[in-house]
Each structure stands twice: as C-alpha cells, then as structure tokens.
FIDODO-354950 format. One record per residue: x, y, z of N, C-alpha, C in turn; residue in one letter. Coordinates in steps of 0.2 Angstrom, whole numbers, plus 5000, padded with zeros to 4 digits. Example, Ala and Ser with C-alpha at 12.3 -4.5 7.8 and 13.67 -1.06 7.14 Angstrom:
BEGIN
+--------+---------+------+---------+----------+-------+--------+---------+------+---+
| n.east | n.north | n.up | ca.east | ca.north | ca.up | c.east | c.north | c.up | r |
+--------+---------+------+---------+----------+-------+--------+---------+------+---+
|   5066 |    4972 | 5039 |    5062 |     4978 |  5039 |   5066 |    4984 | 5039 | A |
|   5064 |    4989 | 5035 |    5068 |     4995 |  5036 |   5064 |    5000 | 5039 | S |
+--------+---------+------+---------+----------+-------+--------+---------+------+---+
! end
This chain:
BEGIN
+--------+---------+------+---------+----------+-------+--------+---------+------+---+
| n.east | n.north | n.up | ca.east | ca.north | ca.up | c.east | c.north | c.up | r |
+--------+---------+------+---------+----------+-------+--------+---------+------+---+
|   6050 |    4897 | 5317 |    6050 |     4904 |  5318 |   6045 |    4908 | 5313 | M |
|   6043 |    4913 | 5316 |    6039 |     4918 |  5311 |   6042 |    4922 | 5308 | N |
|   6045 |    4921 | 5303 |    6049 |     4926 |  5298 |   6045 |    4932 | 5296 | Y |
|   6039 |    4932 | 5296 |    6035 |     4937 |  5294 |   6036 |    4942 | 5299 | R |
|   6036 |    4941 | 5304 |    6037 |     4947 |  5311 |   6044 |    4948 | 5311 | S |
|   6049 |    4946 | 5308 |    6057 |     4948 |  5308 |   6059 |    4944 | 5314 | N |
|   6057 |    4939 | 5316 |    6060 |     4935 |  5322 |   6066 |    4931 | 5320 | N |
|   6071 |    4933 | 5322 |    6078 |     4930 |  5319 |   6080 |    4925 | 5324 | N |
|   6082 |    4919 | 5322 |    6083 |     4914 |  5327 |   6091 |    4915 | 5328 | T |
|   6093 |    4919 | 5324 |    6102 |     4921 |  5326 |   6103 |    4925 | 5331 | G |
|   6097 |    4928 | 5333 |    6097 |     4933 |  5339 |   6096 |    4930 | 5346 | E |
|   6095 |    4923 | 5346 |    6094 |     4919 |  5352 |   6101 |    4918 | 5355 | L |
|   6104 |    4923 | 5358 |    6110 |     4921 |  5360 |   6111 |    4921 | 5368 | K |
|   6107 |    4923 | 5372 |    6106 |     4923 |  5378 |   6103 |    4917 | 5381 | H |
|   6105 |    4916 | 5387 |    6103 |     4909 |  5391 |   6098 |    4913 | 5397 | R |
|   6092 |    4910 | 5397 |    6088 |     4913 |  5402 |   6084 |    4906 | 5405 | I |
|   6083 |    4907 | 5412 |    6080 |     4901 |  5415 |   6073 |    4903 | 5418 | T |
|   6068 |    4899 | 5416 |    6062 |     4899 |  5419 |   6061 |    4897 | 5426 | F |
|   6058 |    4900 | 5431 |    6058 |     4898 |  5438 |   6051 |    4897 | 5440 | L |
|   6049 |    4891 | 5443 |    6043 |     4889 |  5445 |   6041 |    4892 | 5452 | N |
|   6034 |    4895 | 5453 |    6034 |     4897 |  5459 |   6034 |    4893 | 5465 | P |
|   6034 |    4896 | 5472 |    6034 |     4891 |  5477 |   6027 |    4887 | 5477 | P |
|   6027 |    4881 | 5480 |    6021 |     4878 |  5480 |   6022 |    4871 | 5485 | G |
|   6020 |    4866 | 5483 |    6020 |     4860 |  5487 |   6024 |    4854 | 5482 | K |
|   6028 |    4850 | 5486 |    6031 |     4845 |  5482 |   6027 |    4839 | 5481 | D |
|   6029 |    4834 | 5479 |    6025 |     4828 |  5477 |   6022 |    4825 | 5483 | K |
|   6025 |    4826 | 5489 |    6023 |     4822 |  5495 |   6018 |    4827 | 5499 | D |
|   6017 |    4834 | 5497 |    6013 |     4838 |  5499 |   6016 |    4843 | 5504 | G |
|   6023 |    4843 | 5504 |    6026 |     4847 |  5509 |   6028 |    4854 | 5506 | F |
|   6027 |    4860 | 5509 |    6029 |     4866 |  5505 |   6035 |    4868 | 5503 | P |
|   6036 |    4871 | 5498 |    6042 |     4872 |  5495 |   6041 |    4880 | 5495 | I |
|   6047 |    4883 | 5499 |    6047 |     4890 |  5499 |   6051 |    4895 | 5493 | I |
|   6055 |    4890 | 5489 |    6060 |     4893 |  5485 |   6057 |    4893 | 5478 | D |
|   6059 |    4897 | 5474 |    6058 |     4897 |  5467 |   6063 |    4891 | 5464 | W |
|   6060 |    4886 | 5459 |    6064 |     4881 |  5457 |   6064 |    4882 | 5449 | I |
|   6070 |    4880 | 5447 |    6072 |     4880 |  5440 |   6067 |    4875 | 5436 | D |
|   6064 |    4877 | 5431 |    6060 |     4874 |  5427 |   6063 |    4872 | 5421 | H |
|   6066 |    4877 | 5416 |    6069 |     4876 |  5410 |   6073 |    4881 | 5408 | V |
|   6079 |    4880 | 5405 |    6084 |     4885 |  5402 |   6083 |    4884 | 5394 | T |
|   6082 |    4891 | 5392 |    6081 |     4891 |  5384 |   6086 |    4897 | 5382 | V |
|   6086 |    4897 | 5376 |    6090 |     4903 |  5372 |   6085 |    4908 | 5371 | W |
|   6087 |    4914 | 5372 |    6082 |     4920 |  5371 |   6085 |    4926 | 5367 | A |
|   6082 |    4930 | 5364 |    6084 |     4937 |  5362 |   6081 |    4942 | 5366 | A |
|   6085 |    4948 | 5368 |    6083 |     4952 |  5373 |   6084 |    4958 | 5369 | I |
|   6079 |    4963 | 5371 |    6078 |     4970 |  5368 |   6077 |    4975 | 5374 | K |
|   6079 |    4980 | 5374 |    6078 |     4985 |  5378 |   6076 |    4991 | 5375 | T |
|   6071 |    4996 | 5379 |    6069 |     5002 |  5375 |   6075 |    5007 | 5375 | L |
|   6076 |    5010 | 5370 |    6082 |     5014 |  5369 |   6079 |    5021 | 5366 | K |
|   6084 |    5026 | 5367 |    6082 |     5032 |  5364 |   6075 |    5035 | 5365 | G |
|   6072 |    5037 | 5359 |    6067 |     5040 |  5359 |   6061 |    5037 | 5361 | R |
|   6060 |    5030 | 5360 |    6056 |     5027 |  5362 |   6055 |    5025 | 5370 | A |
|   6061 |    5025 | 5373 |    6061 |     5026 |  5380 |   6058 |    5032 | 5383 | F |
|   6059 |    5037 | 5380 |    6056 |     5044 |  5383 |   6049 |    5044 | 5381 | Y |
|   6046 |    5042 | 5375 |    6040 |     5043 |  5374 |   6035 |    5037 | 5377 | E |
|   6038 |    5033 | 5380 |    6034 |     5027 |  5384 |   6034 |    5028 | 5392 | A |
|   6034 |    5034 | 5395 |    6034 |     5035 |  5401 |   6040 |    5032 | 5404 | A |
|   6046 |    5034 | 5404 |    6051 |     5031 |  5405 |   6052 |    5030 | 5413 | A |
|   6049 |    5034 | 5417 |    6050 |     5033 |  5425 |   6046 |    5026 | 5426 | D |
|   6041 |    5024 | 5422 |    6038 |     5017 |  5424 |   6041 |    5011 | 5420 | Q |
|   6044 |    5012 | 5415 |    6047 |     5007 |  5411 |   6054 |    5007 | 5412 | L |
|   6058 |    5010 | 5417 |    6065 |     5010 |  5417 |   6069 |    5003 | 5417 | Q |
|   6065 |    4999 | 5421 |    6069 |     4992 |  5422 |   6065 |    4987 | 5418 | D |
|   6062 |    4989 | 5413 |    6059 |     4984 |  5408 |   6062 |    4981 | 5403 | M |
|   6062 |    4976 | 5401 |    6065 |     4972 |  5395 |   6060 |    4967 | 5392 | K |
|   6062 |    4966 | 5386 |    6057 |     4961 |  5381 |   6062 |    4955 | 5380 | T |
|   6060 |    4949 | 5381 |    6063 |     4943 |  5379 |   6059 |    4940 | 5374 | F |
|   6062 |    4937 | 5368 |    6060 |     4933 |  5363 |   6062 |    4926 | 5363 | G |
|   6057 |    4921 | 5364 |    6060 |     4914 |  5364 |   6056 |    4911 | 5359 | I |
|   6058 |    4905 | 5358 |    6054 |     4899 |  5353 |   6048 |    4898 | 5357 | R |
|   6042 |    4897 | 5354 |    6036 |     4895 |  5358 |   6037 |    4888 | 5362 | Y |
|   6035 |    4888 | 5367 |    6035 |     4883 |  5372 |   6028 |    4882 | 5377 | R |
|   6025 |    4875 | 5376 |    6018 |     4875 |  5380 |   6019 |    4875 | 5388 | K |
|   6026 |    4874 | 5390 |    6026 |     4873 |  5397 |   6029 |    4879 | 5401 | D |
|   6028 |    4885 | 5398 |    6030 |     4891 |  5402 |   6024 |    4895 | 5401 | V |
|   6023 |    4899 | 5408 |    6017 |     4904 |  5408 |   6018 |    4910 | 5412 | D |
|   6014 |    4915 | 5413 |    6016 |     4921 |  5416 |   6016 |    4920 | 5424 | D |
|   6015 |    4915 | 5426 |    6015 |     4914 |  5434 |   6023 |    4914 | 5436 | S |
|   6027 |    4912 | 5431 |    6034 |     4911 |  5433 |   6038 |    4917 | 5433 | M |
|   6045 |    4916 | 5435 |    6050 |     4922 |  5434 |   6055 |    4919 | 5430 | R |
|   6059 |    4924 | 5428 |    6065 |     4923 |  5423 |   6071 |    4925 | 5426 | I |
|   6076 |    4921 | 5427 |    6083 |     4923 |  5428 |   6087 |    4923 | 5423 | R |
|   6090 |    4929 | 5422 |    6096 |     4930 |  5417 |   6102 |    4933 | 5421 | H |
|   6107 |    4929 | 5420 |    6114 |     4931 |  5423 |   6111 |    4931 | 5431 | K |
|   6113 |    4937 | 5434 |    6112 |     4937 |  5442 |   6106 |    4940 | 5443 | D |
|   6102 |    4942 | 5438 |    6094 |     4946 |  5439 |   6089 |    4942 | 5438 | K |
|   6084 |    4944 | 5442 |    6077 |     4940 |  5442 |   6073 |    4945 | 5440 | I |
|   6068 |    4942 | 5435 |    6063 |     4946 |  5432 |   6056 |    4943 | 5433 | Y |
|   6051 |    4948 | 5435 |    6044 |     4946 |  5435 |   6041 |    4947 | 5427 | K |
|   6037 |    4942 | 5426 |    6034 |     4943 |  5419 |   6028 |    4947 | 5419 | I |
|   6028 |    4952 | 5415 |    6022 |     4956 |  5415 |   6016 |    4954 | 5410 | I |
|   6019 |    4952 | 5404 |    6015 |     4948 |  5400 |   6018 |    4944 | 5395 | S |
|   6014 |    4940 | 5392 |    6017 |     4935 |  5387 |   6013 |    4935 | 5381 | M |
|   6015 |    4937 | 5375 |    6012 |     4936 |  5369 |   6013 |    4931 | 5364 | N |
|   6009 |    4927 | 5362 |    6010 |     4923 |  5357 |   6010 |    4926 | 5350 | N |
|   6015 |    4927 | 5347 |    6016 |     4931 |  5341 |   6012 |    4929 | 5335 | D |
|   6006 |    4932 | 5333 |    6002 |     4930 |  5328 |   5998 |    4924 | 5329 | D |
|   5998 |    4922 | 5336 |    5994 |     4916 |  5338 |   5996 |    4909 | 5334 | E |
|   6002 |    4909 | 5331 |    6006 |     4904 |  5327 |   6009 |    4899 | 5331 | N |
|   6009 |    4899 | 5337 |    6013 |     4895 |  5342 |   6020 |    4894 | 5339 | N |
|   6024 |    4898 | 5337 |    6031 |     4899 |  5336 |   6035 |    4903 | 5339 | Q |
|   6033 |    4909 | 5342 |    6037 |     4914 |  5345 |   6034 |    4917 | 5351 | W |
|   6037 |    4916 | 5357 |    6034 |     4921 |  5363 |   6037 |    4927 | 5363 | W |
|   6034 |    4933 | 5364 |    6037 |     4939 |  5366 |   6035 |    4940 | 5373 | T |
|   6040 |    4941 | 5378 |    6038 |     4941 |  5384 |   6041 |    4948 | 5388 | I |
|   6036 |    4952 | 5391 |    6038 |     4959 |  5393 |   6040 |    4957 | 5401 | H |
|   6045 |    4959 | 5404 |    6047 |     4958 |  5410 |   6050 |    4964 | 5414 | V |
|   6049 |    4964 | 5419 |    6052 |     4970 |  5424 |   6056 |    4967 | 5430 | R |
|   6062 |    4969 | 5432 |    6067 |     4967 |  5436 |   6064 |    4967 | 5442 | E |
|   6065 |    4962 | 5446 |    6063 |     4963 |  5453 |   6068 |    4967 | 5457 | T |
|   6065 |    4970 | 5463 |    6069 |     4974 |  5467 |   6075 |    4970 | 5470 | K |
|   6080 |    4973 | 5471 |    6086 |     4969 |  5475 |   6087 |    4962 | 5472 | D |
|   6084 |    4960 | 5467 |    6086 |     4953 |  5464 |   6082 |    4948 | 5467 | G |
|   6077 |    4950 | 5472 |    6072 |     4946 |  5476 |   6068 |    4942 | 5472 | A |
|   6067 |    4935 | 5472 |    6063 |     4931 |  5468 |   6056 |    4933 | 5469 | V |
|   6055 |    4933 | 5476 |    6048 |     4934 |  5478 |   6045 |    4942 | 5479 | D |
|   6050 |    4946 | 5476 |    6048 |     4953 |  5475 |   6042 |    4954 | 5470 | G |
|   6039 |    4961 | 5471 |    6034 |     4963 |  5467 |   6028 |    4959 | 5467 | L |
+--------+---------+------+---------+----------+-------+--------+---------+------+---+
! end
C-alpha cells in the first residue's frame, strides 16, 4: 500500500466484481454477456457536501470512486458490479505510478444495464 497517500487497507470493506466485455470464446463463438473476471475488496468514496456542488453536481451526480490494491489484470474497458449496480469505468489511476493502488472513477450505468453508456 502507498501509505504516503493515506491509502488505508482497513477501508477495503466492499466487494466489487470486474466484468469482461463481450467478445468471443476460445472456439470463436460470440459472447453477448459481460462475464465475471475477478472479485476484489475495495474502498468506496462519493462526493459529498461542498465538493459535490463545486464539481458541477449535475454531471457528477452518479459518480463514485473505488480504491483497490494494484492488479495487472484489470483495465478501463471493463465494467464493475457492486451489489446490484453496474458501473462504467471513467478513468483508472495508478497512484504515484508505484503499482500499489488503483483509484478508479466510475459512473453508474442507466437502469443497471451492463452495455449502457
């Protein structure tokens, strides 16, 4: 963990699942559903109070930030499922380029649709 950035492993108390985008299976047949890739522990933060209003609240209304330990096998083409909601990844930042912590900004898809947005 990158303790210099105040990333606390004790805050990793939520389970999120990364979903692979539709594509083709090993035999070349098309897959139309998003498939579970990996489930990890995450910290979740939302904009609150003054920061929410200063950040153009109309555009950031359904945005959240997930923090997870660094993994090589996740990228921004995936979706994230937390409880019954599906989120599109807006950006992924490797904090301080230390390969220790991902900060992932997400937006909830409309109507929980995985292929939305």
